[in-house]
C-alpha positions in Angstrom: 96.2 95.2 106.2 97.6 91.8 105.3 99.1 89.1 107.5 101.9 87.4 105.8 102.4 85.0 108.6 99.1 83.4 108.1 100.0 81.8 104.6 103.0 79.9 106.0 104.9 80.9 102.8 108.1 82.9 101.8 107.4 86.5 102.4 107.5 87.5 98.6 105.3 84.6 97.8 102.7 85.7 100.2 102.8 89.2 98.8 102.2 87.9 95.2 99.0 86.1 96.4 97.7 89.1 98.2 98.3 91.0 94.9 96.5 88.4 92.9 93.5 88.4 95.2 93.2 92.1 95.1 93.7 92.2 91.5 90.5 90.0 91.0 88.5 92.4 93.2 89.8 95.4 90.9 88.9 93.5 87.5 85.6 93.0 88.9 85.0 96.5 89.8 86.4 97.8 86.4 83.9 95.2 84.6 80.9 96.7 86.7 81.9 100.0 85.8 82.0 99.4 82.0 78.3 100.1 81.7 77.9 103.2 83.9 81.1 104.7 82.3 79.5 104.1 78.8 76.4 105.8 80.1 78.0 108.8 81.7 80.3 109.6 78.7 83.6 108.6 80.4 83.9 105.7 77.9 83.0 105.9 74.2 81.7 103.2 71.8 85.2 103.5 70.1 87.1 103.0 73.4 85.1 100.1 74.5 86.9 97.4 72.6 90.3 98.7 73.9 88.8 98.8 77.4 87.6 95.2 77.3 90.9 94.2 75.6 93.0 95.6 78.7 90.5 93.8 81.1 91.0 90.4 79.2 94.9 90.8 79.1 94.6 91.5 82.9 92.6 88.4 83.4 95.1 86.3 81.4 98.1 87.8 83.4 96.3 87.1 86.7 95.6 83.5 85.8 99.2 83.1 84.8 100.5 84.6 87.9 98.1 82.5 90.2 98.6 79.1 88.3 102.4 79.5 87.3 104.2 81.9 89.4 102.3 81.5 92.7 102.4 77.8 92.6 106.1 77.7 92.4 108.0 75.9 95.2 110.8 78.1 95.2 111.0 81.4 97.2 110.4 84.5 94.9 112.6 87.5 94.5 111.2 91.1 95.3 111.7 91.8 91.6 108.8 89.6 90.9 106.6 91.4 93.1 107.8 94.7 91.7 107.1 93.5 88.2 103.6 92.5 89.2 102.7 96.2 90.4 104.5 97.6 87.5 102.3 95.9 85.0 99.1 96.8 86.9 100.5 100.5 86.7 101.0 100.2 83.1 97.6 98.7 82.5 96.1 101.5 84.7 97.8 104.1 82.7 96.1 102.7 79.6 92.8 102.9 81.4 93.2 106.4 82.3 94.0 107.4 78.7 90.8 105.8 77.7 88.8 107.5 80.3 89.9 111.1 80.4 93.8 111.0 81.0 94.9 113.2 84.0 91.4 114.5 84.4 89.8 110.7 84.7 87.6 110.0 87.9 89.7 107.1 88.3 93.1 109.0 88.8 93.0 108.1 92.6 93.8 104.6 91.6 97.3 105.7 90.9 97.7 106.5 94.4 96.4 103.2 95.5 98.9 101.4 93.2 101.8 103.6 94.5 100.9 102.9 98.1 100.9 99.3 97.3 104.2 99.5 95.7 105.6 101.5 98.4 104.4 98.9 101.3 105.1 95.8 99.2 108.3 96.7 97.4 111.2 97.0 100.0 114.8 97.5 99.1 116.5 98.7 96.0 113.5 97.8 93.9 111.3 100.6 95.6 113.0 103.5 94.2 112.9 102.6 90.5 109.2 101.9 91.0 108.6 105.4 92.2 110.6 107.0 89.4 108.3 104.9 87.0 105.2 106.1 88.6 106.1 109.8 88.3 107.2 109.1 84.7 103.8 107.6 83.9 102.0 110.5 85.5 104.3 112.8 83.6 103.0 110.9 80.3 99.4 111.5 81.4 100.0 115.1 82.0 101.6 115.7 78.3 98.9 113.7 76.9 96.3 115.9 78.6 98.1 119.0 77.5 98.4 117.8 73.9 94.8 116.6 73.6 93.3 119.8 75.0 95.6 121.9 73.1 96.2 124.6 75.9 99.4 126.4 76.7 101.0 125.4 79.9 100.3 128.4 82.2 101.6 128.8 85.7 98.5 127.5 87.2 98.8 124.3 85.0 102.5 124.0 86.1 101.6 124.4 89.8 98.7 121.7 89.4 101.0 119.2 87.7 103.8 119.8 90.3 101.3 119.4 93.1 100.2 116.0 91.6 103.8 114.7 91.6 104.2 116.1 95.3 101.1 114.2 96.2 102.3 110.8 94.8 105.8 111.5 96.3 104.3 112.1 99.7 102.2 109.0 99.5 105.3 106.9 98.5 107.2 107.9 101.5 104.4 107.7 103.9 103.4 104.0 102.6 107.2 103.2 102.5 107.4 104.0 106.1 104.3 102.1 106.9 105.6 99.1 104.7 108.8 99.0 106.8 107.0 99.1 110.0 104.6 96.2 109.0 107.5 94.1 107.8 109.3 94.7 111.3 106.0 94.0 113.1 105.7 90.7 111.2 109.3 89.9 111.7 108.8 90.2 115.6 105.7 88.4 115.4 107.3 85.2 113.8 110.1 85.6 116.2 107.6 85.6 119.2 105.8 82.6 117.6 109.1 80.7 117.4 109.9 81.7 121.1 106.6 80.4 122.2 107.0 77.1 120.3 110.4 76.6 121.8 109.1 77.2 125.3 106.0 74.8 124.6 108.7 72.2 123.3 110.8 72.6 126.3 107.7 72.1 128.8 106.9 69.0 126.9 110.5 67.9 126.9 110.3 68.5 130.7 107.4 66.2 131.2 109.0 63.5 128.8 112.1 63.6 130.9 110.5 63.6 134.3 108.7 60.4 133.3 111.7 59.1 131.6 114.0 59.7 134.8 111.3 58.2 137.1 111.2 55.0 135.3 115.0 54.6 134.5 116.4 55.9 137.5 116.0 52.8 139.9 116.9 50.4 137.2 120.2 52.2 136.3 121.2 52.7 140.0 120.6 49.2 140.6 122.7 48.2 137.6 125.4 50.5 138.6 125.6 49.1 142.3 125.8 45.6 140.9 128.3 46.3 138.4 130.5 48.2 140.9 130.3 45.1 143.2 131.1 42.8 140.3 134.0 45.0 139.3 135.5 44.9 142.7 135.1 41.0 142.9 136.3 40.4 139.5 138.9 42.6 137.8 136.9 42.2 134.3 137.4 44.5 131.4 133.8 43.8 130.3 132.5 44.8 133.7 134.6 48.2 133.6 133.1 48.9 130.1 129.5 47.9 131.3 129.9 50.2 134.3 131.2 53.1 132.2 128.3 52.7 129.9 125.8 52.6 132.7 127.3 55.8 134.4 127.1 57.6 131.0 123.3 56.8 131.0 123.0 58.1 134.5 124.9 61.3 133.5 122.5 61.8 130.7 119.3 61.3 132.7 120.7 63.8 135.2 121.3 66.4 132.4 117.9 65.9 130.9 116.4 66.5 134.4 118.5 69.7 134.7 117.1 70.8 131.3 113.6 71.1 132.7 113.4 75.0 132.9 110.0 76.5 133.0 110.5 80.2 132.7 106.8 80.9 133.8 107.6 79.3 137.2 111.1 80.7 138.0 111.0 83.2 140.6 113.3 86.3 140.5 114.8 88.4 143.1 117.1 91.2 143.3 120.7 90.0 143.8 124.3 91.1 143.7 125.2 89.5 140.3 128.9 90.1 140.5 128.9 87.9 143.8 126.8 85.4 142.5 129.1 84.7 139.5 132.1 84.9 141.6 131.0 82.5 144.1 129.7 80.1 141.4 132.8 80.3 139.4 135.0 79.3 142.5 132.8 76.2 143.1 133.1 75.4 139.3 137.0 75.7 139.5 137.0 73.5 142.8 135.4 70.7 140.6 137.4 71.1 137.5 141.1 71.5 138.8 142.8 71.5 135.3 140.4 74.5 134.2 141.5 77.9 133.9 139.1 80.9 134.1 139.6 84.6 133.8 136.9 86.6 135.2 136.0 90.1 134.1 133.2 91.3 136.1 132.0 94.8 137.3 131.5 95.0 141.0 128.6 95.5 142.8 126.1 95.0 140.1 122.8 94.1 140.9 119.9 92.6 138.9 116.6 91.0 139.1 117.0 87.3 138.1 116.0 83.7 138.9 119.2 83.0 140.7 119.3 79.1 140.3 118.5 79.3 136.6 121.0 82.0 136.1 123.5 79.9 137.7 122.7 76.8 135.8 122.9 78.7 132.5 126.4 80.3 132.8 127.8 77.0 134.4 126.5 75.2 131.3 128.2 77.7 129.2 131.5 77.3 131.3 131.4 73.5 130.9 130.8 74.0 127.1 133.8 76.4 126.9 136.1 74.0 129.1 135.0 70.9 127.0 136.0 72.8 123.8 139.5 73.3 124.8 140.3 71.3 128.0 143.1 72.9 130.1 143.2 76.3 128.1 141.9 79.6 129.4 138.1 80.4 129.5 137.3 83.9 129.7 133.9 85.2 131.4 132.9 88.9 131.4 130.0 90.4 132.9 129.1 94.2 132.3 126.1 96.5 132.5 125.5 99.4 129.9 122.5 101.8 130.1 120.3 99.6 128.3 121.7 96.0 128.5 123.3 93.3 130.7 125.7 91.4 128.9 127.5 88.3 129.8 130.2 86.5 127.5 132.0 83.2 127.9 135.0 82.8 125.4 137.1 79.6 124.9 140.2 78.8 122.8 138.6 75.7 121.1 138.0 75.1 117.4 134.8 77.0 117.2 131.1 76.1 116.5 130.2 74.0 113.6 128.2 75.4 111.0 125.0 73.5 111.7 125.1 74.5 115.1 125.2 78.2 114.4 122.3 77.7 111.9 120.1 75.8 114.2 120.8 77.5 117.5 118.3 76.6 120.1 117.4 73.3 118.8 117.5 70.5 121.4 119.7 67.4 121.0 122.0 69.3 118.4 125.5 68.7 119.6 129.1 67.8 118.0 130.0 66.0 121.3 130.4 62.3 121.3 128.6 62.1 124.9 126.7 65.4 124.7 123.0 65.9 124.8 122.9 69.4 123.1 120.6 70.6 125.9 122.9 73.3 127.3 122.7 75.8 124.7 118.8 75.0 124.3 118.1 75.7 127.8 120.5 78.8 127.7 118.7 80.5 125.0 115.2 79.8 126.7 116.7 81.6 129.8 117.7 84.5 127.7 114.4 84.9 126.1 112.8 84.5 129.4 114.5 87.7 130.5 113.4 89.5 127.1 116.9 89.0 125.8 118.8 86.9 123.5 121.6 84.5 123.0 124.4 84.9 120.3 127.1 82.3 119.1 130.1 83.6 117.0 133.4 82.0 115.9 136.2 84.7 116.3 138.8 85.3 113.5 141.6 85.0 116.0 140.5 81.6 117.0 138.2 80.1 119.6 134.4 80.9 120.1 132.2 83.3 122.2 128.7 83.0 123.4 127.0 86.2 124.6 123.9 86.5 126.6 122.3 89.9 126.9 119.1 91.1 128.4 117.4 94.4 129.0 118.4 96.3 132.2 114.6 97.4 132.8 111.4 95.4 132.5 113.4 92.1 132.6 110.9 89.0 133.4 111.5 85.6 134.4 
């Protein structure tokens, strides 16, 4: 069919370009059929001017759509796509009236137009389009009956009813196909984003590896000298400089810890409840003023890259504790039929709106001394398991981070 992702445009804009290109093909076909139609008696000399006039109107309409509407810098609405297909349908109805009405050899084009409408028009505009299609078919049937001056027998009525049924069937089938195509396209775009993020993380890992190698020794030397100078001379400047160097050392360490390559992580079957409990106790020992409430199902086993898993949920605990120091942090881990789910909730002010919008982007943080790598690595870890990371601000206050992944087919 069509690949909307290749156009690197909003979806409705890409649909419009596809319709415009297909319309040029249809116009060329109708122009070529003018001579054979006249020779075979499908067209008459009286109908040729109207036939050519409709072609000219379509050409002007397609030029306007291509040069004005399609070149718009703004995202188009589904109504624009629906109007384009509706205009084609009206012009097609005029063609059919000129070439035999309901008995025209070009009647199959109604099914083609209906199929395109069902695929391309999703949402509330799809059903009005279907109603208009049936109305125009009914108009052709009435026109055919009046032109041939025959009485509507049961045979004619059943034929007309079958034509409507065929169009409705095409509409339903193509509507389902359109939904499937949009879903597949959405998944394809999400997969491309995940791959791009993983590639950026690998590049970031290579950058930080070289960065830490070059800066580790000079920073450690400066730290040792400043500590010695601070002991020898009780200087405020030396203390400030030492604190700045320690901040730089911490940032380099955090950047080193962010070097997570999902393809190289080794998974093994572990008791997740025990891993979480042991790691949480170690985390509490390192943060005496922290409060942690654990809710973990016992004897839960899962196949995981243990070190990366611990790094991820410890990062989430650190973020929750820093959001509201001294206030309770809640960590829960559970398993359903299809998902493992781990949630970390804090009592802080919640996530800033730009953090929610740009989840997974590195170096995005509201902390004065944060690097913004914690959530980035956490999302990459979730994706490596075939899962996802979700952020939400709670109505009752605080925020919650939820990491979930499938119980079967998890990968590292």
